[in-house]
C-alpha positions in Angstrom: 53.8 -9.4 -3.5 54.1 -9.7 0.3 54.1 -13.4 1.0 53.5 -15.1 4.4 55.0 -18.6 4.0 52.6 -19.9 6.7 49.5 -18.7 4.9 50.1 -18.6 1.2 48.5 -21.4 -0.9 49.4 -22.4 -4.5 48.4 -25.3 -6.7 47.4 -26.6 -10.1 43.7 -27.0 -11.1 43.0 -29.2 -14.1 39.9 -28.0 -15.9 38.6 -31.0 -17.8 35.5 -32.3 -19.6 34.3 -33.3 -23.0 34.6 -30.8 -25.9 32.6 -27.6 -26.0 31.4 -27.5 -22.4 33.0 -24.1 -21.7 36.4 -24.8 -20.2 38.2 -22.0 -21.9 35.4 -19.6 -21.2 35.5 -20.5 -17.5 39.3 -19.7 -17.4 39.0 -16.5 -19.3 36.2 -15.3 -16.9 38.2 -16.2 -13.8 41.2 -14.3 -15.1 39.1 -11.4 -16.3 41.2 -11.5 -19.4 41.0 -13.5 -22.6 44.0 -15.9 -23.0 42.2 -18.9 -24.5 40.4 -19.2 -27.8 36.7 -19.8 -27.6 34.2 -20.7 -30.3 30.9 -22.5 -30.7 32.8 -25.4 -32.3 33.9 -28.5 -30.3 37.6 -29.0 -29.8 38.6 -25.4 -30.1 41.4 -26.1 -27.5 44.0 -28.4 -28.9 46.8 -28.1 -26.4 47.5 -27.4 -22.7 47.5 -23.8 -21.6 48.0 -22.3 -18.1 45.8 -19.5 -16.8 47.6 -18.0 -13.7 45.4 -16.3 -11.2 47.3 -14.6 -8.4 45.4 -13.3 -5.4 46.7 -11.8 -2.1 47.2 -15.2 -0.4 46.7 -17.7 -3.2 48.0 -18.6 -6.6 45.7 -20.8 -8.7 47.2 -22.2 -11.8 44.3 -23.2 -14.0 45.2 -25.8 -16.7 43.0 -25.6 -19.8 43.0 -28.9 -21.5 41.6 -30.3 -24.8 38.2 -32.0 -24.4 38.4 -35.7 -23.7 36.7 -37.5 -26.6 36.8 -40.6 -28.9 39.7 -39.8 -31.2 39.2 -40.2 -35.0 42.8 -39.5 -36.0 46.3 -39.0 -34.6 45.5 -35.3 -33.7 42.7 -36.5 -31.5 44.9 -39.1 -29.9 47.5 -36.4 -29.1 44.9 -34.1 -27.6 43.6 -36.9 -25.4 47.2 -37.6 -24.2 47.6 -34.0 -23.2 44.4 -34.0 -21.2 45.2 -37.4 -19.5 48.7 -36.3 -18.5 47.3 -33.1 -16.9 45.1 -35.2 -14.6 48.0 -36.9 -13.0 49.8 -33.8 -11.9 46.8 -31.7 -10.6 46.1 -30.7 -7.0 42.4 -30.4 -7.8 40.2 -31.5 -10.7 37.4 -29.3 -12.0 35.1 -31.5 -14.2 33.0 -29.1 -16.3 29.8 -30.4 -17.8 27.0 -28.8 -19.8 23.9 -29.1 -17.6 21.6 -27.8 -20.4 21.9 -31.3 -22.1 21.8 -34.8 -20.7 25.1 -36.6 -20.1 26.6 -38.0 -23.2 28.8 -41.0 -23.8 31.9 -38.8 -23.7 30.8 -37.5 -20.3 30.6 -41.1 -19.1 34.1 -41.7 -20.4 35.4 -38.7 -18.5 33.7 -39.9 -15.3 35.2 -43.4 -15.6 38.7 -41.9 -16.0 38.2 -39.7 -13.0 37.1 -42.6 -10.7 40.6 -43.9 -10.5 42.1 -40.5 -9.6 39.9 -39.3 -6.7 42.5 -40.6 -4.2 45.1 -38.3 -5.7 43.0 -35.2 -6.0 39.5 -34.1 -5.1 37.0 -33.4 -7.9 34.6 -30.5 -8.3 31.6 -31.3 -10.6 30.9 -27.9 -12.2 27.6 -27.8 -13.9 27.8 -25.1 -16.5 25.2 -23.3 -18.7 22.6 -23.3 -16.0 21.1 -20.2 -17.7 20.2 -22.4 -20.7 18.1 -25.0 -18.7 14.5 -24.8 -17.5 14.5 -24.5 -13.7 12.0 -27.4 -13.5 14.5 -29.7 -15.0 17.6 -28.5 -13.0 17.4 -31.0 -10.1 16.9 -34.0 -12.3 19.7 -33.1 -14.7 22.1 -32.4 -11.8 21.3 -35.8 -10.3 22.0 -37.5 -13.7 25.5 -36.0 -13.7 26.0 -36.6 -10.0 25.2 -40.3 -10.6 28.3 -40.5 -12.9 30.6 -39.5 -10.1 28.8 -39.6 -6.7 31.7 -38.3 -4.6 32.3 -35.2 -6.6 31.3 -31.8 -5.1 28.6 -30.2 -7.3 28.5 -26.5 -8.1 26.1 -24.9 -10.6 27.5 -22.0 -12.6 27.3 -19.8 -15.7 30.9 -19.7 -16.9 30.5 -16.3 -18.6 29.4 -14.6 -15.4 32.0 -13.8 -12.8 29.4 -13.4 -10.1 28.3 -17.0 -10.7 31.8 -18.3 -10.3 32.6 -16.8 -6.9 31.4 -19.9 -5.0 33.6 -22.1 -7.3 36.6 -19.8 -6.8 36.1 -20.0 -3.0 36.0 -23.9 -3.2 39.2 -23.9 -5.3 41.1 -21.6 -3.0 40.1 -23.7 0.0 41.6 -26.8 -1.6 44.9 -25.3 -2.7 47.9 -26.7 -0.7 50.1 -24.5 1.4 53.2 -23.4 -0.6 55.0 -20.6 -2.4 53.7 -19.2 -5.8 55.0 -20.9 -8.9 54.9 -17.8 -11.2 55.4 -14.1 -10.9 52.3 -12.2 -9.8 52.0 -10.3 -13.1 52.2 -13.5 -15.3 48.8 -14.7 -16.5 49.7 -17.6 -18.9 52.7 -19.8 -19.9 52.3 -19.2 -23.6 54.0 -16.5 -25.6 52.0 -13.9 -27.7 52.8 -15.7 -30.9 51.5 -19.0 -29.6 48.3 -17.3 -28.4 48.0 -15.6 -31.8 47.9 -19.1 -33.4 44.8 -20.0 -31.4 43.1 -16.7 -32.0 43.5 -17.0 -35.7 42.1 -20.5 -35.6 39.3 -19.2 -33.4 38.4 -16.6 -36.0 38.3 -19.3 -38.7 36.2 -21.6 -36.5 33.7 -18.7 -36.0 33.3 -17.8 -39.6 33.6 -21.1 -41.5 30.9 -23.7 -42.2 30.7 -27.1 -40.6 32.9 -29.3 -42.9 36.0 -27.1 -42.7 37.0 -26.0 -39.2 38.5 -29.2 -37.7 40.8 -29.7 -40.7 42.4 -26.3 -40.1 45.8 -25.7 -38.5 47.7 -22.4 -38.2 51.4 -21.7 -38.2 53.0 -18.4 -37.5 55.8 -17.8 -40.1 56.9 -14.4 -38.7 56.0 -12.5 -35.6 58.0 -9.2 -35.6 57.7 -6.5 -33.0 58.1 -3.3 -35.1 58.0 -1.1 -32.1 56.7 -1.0 -28.5 53.2 -0.6 -29.9 53.2 -2.3 -33.3 53.7 -5.9 -34.6 53.7 -7.7 -38.0 52.4 -11.3 -38.2 52.6 -13.6 -41.2 50.6 -16.8 -40.7 49.6 -19.7 -42.8 46.3 -21.5 -42.5 46.6 -25.1 -43.5 43.7 -27.2 -44.8 43.5 -30.9 -45.8 41.8 -30.5 -49.2 41.9 -28.2 -52.2 38.2 -27.7 -52.0 38.6 -26.4 -48.4 41.3 -23.9 -49.6 38.7 -22.2 -51.8 36.2 -22.0 -48.9 38.7 -20.4 -46.6 39.7 -17.8 -49.1 36.2 -17.2 -50.3 34.9 -15.2 -53.2 37.4 -12.5 -54.1 39.2 -13.3 -50.8 36.2 -12.2 -48.8 36.2 -15.0 -46.2 40.0 -14.8 -45.6 39.5 -11.0 -45.0 36.8 -11.7 -42.5 38.9 -14.2 -40.6 41.9 -11.8 -40.7 39.9 -8.9 -39.4 38.4 -10.9 -36.5 41.8 -12.4 -35.6 43.6 -9.1 -35.8 41.1 -7.5 -33.4 41.5 -10.4 -30.9 45.3 -10.3 -31.1 45.4 -6.5 -30.6 43.2 -6.9 -27.5 45.4 -9.6 -26.2 48.8 -8.0 -26.9 48.0 -4.3 -26.5 49.7 -3.6 -29.8 48.6 -2.4 -33.2 48.9 -5.5 -35.4 49.4 -5.9 -39.2 48.2 -9.4 -39.9 48.9 -11.2 -43.2 47.3 -14.6 -43.9 47.8 -17.1 -46.6 46.3 -20.6 -47.2 48.0 -23.8 -48.1 47.0 -27.5 -48.5 48.6 -30.2 -46.4 46.7 -33.4 -47.2 45.5 -35.5 -44.2 47.7 -33.6 -41.8 45.7 -34.7 -38.8 47.1 -38.3 -39.3 50.6 -37.2 -40.2 53.0 -37.2 -37.3 55.5 -34.9 -39.1 52.7 -32.3 -39.6 51.6 -32.6 -36.0 55.2 -31.9 -34.9 55.4 -29.0 -37.3 52.2 -27.5 -35.8 53.3 -28.1 -32.3 50.6 -30.7 -31.3 53.2 -33.4 -30.5 56.7 -33.0 -29.2 59.7 -33.4 -31.6 60.8 -36.8 -30.1 57.3 -38.4 -30.4 56.3 -40.6 -33.2 
């Protein structure tokens, strides 16, 4: 990469919002590659992940964060901490909302948190899912969100469509500070393949399982072996909180676990470029979402935290 120190811009952009508004979808689309798990379920993202977009004169480091929400357990508290810490360090904040529905209480909580940060970083109010709203209601809905944070700069998008995101990308680039790139030009995320595999397995489970199970699921990679340049073996454990959930995840004659495994394997192969042999097993870890030891084991809180 040929860099002109006088012209190059680089900075961190925190993509924030309540759960299930499309933060990971937005980042995947901007990168033109899937690095973050996406599902119709809220709180698919449980930890911070960087999406690194390097352009000829700019490097935009997109920070995918868990959705800010009212926590019901220690896992939720840990997810909120990750999102809050990200706000403090960002050069720019992208507040993503779902314009197809009215503002929720959680949207209001996000706006209140942002009001104290606007002096440190500007805020883009990105109104997503415009394709799902009647055009007659668009102006009114936009004004409802704008009223929560009047100084934010509004942009209406469909996060799945790159063409729709070009004005947003232009705004982001304009607001990046002058500086050298933070990462090599060919790096697109800060996570290793095995860490992304965890999220892709959980994404597959979220996609296939019924309502009462998904949020009680955690995934741990027990073995990730590169057998050759083009093949890998992965052994992963899916943890649930109840014995009854274990039966649901496995399914009749192992049918559900096979579905999850097939979907996850395809996603991991697309991400890694390898042929993957994926072996899944299911274990019960009761009430793990309120167990600090389990949260450390699954990587949701650092080792030194309580």
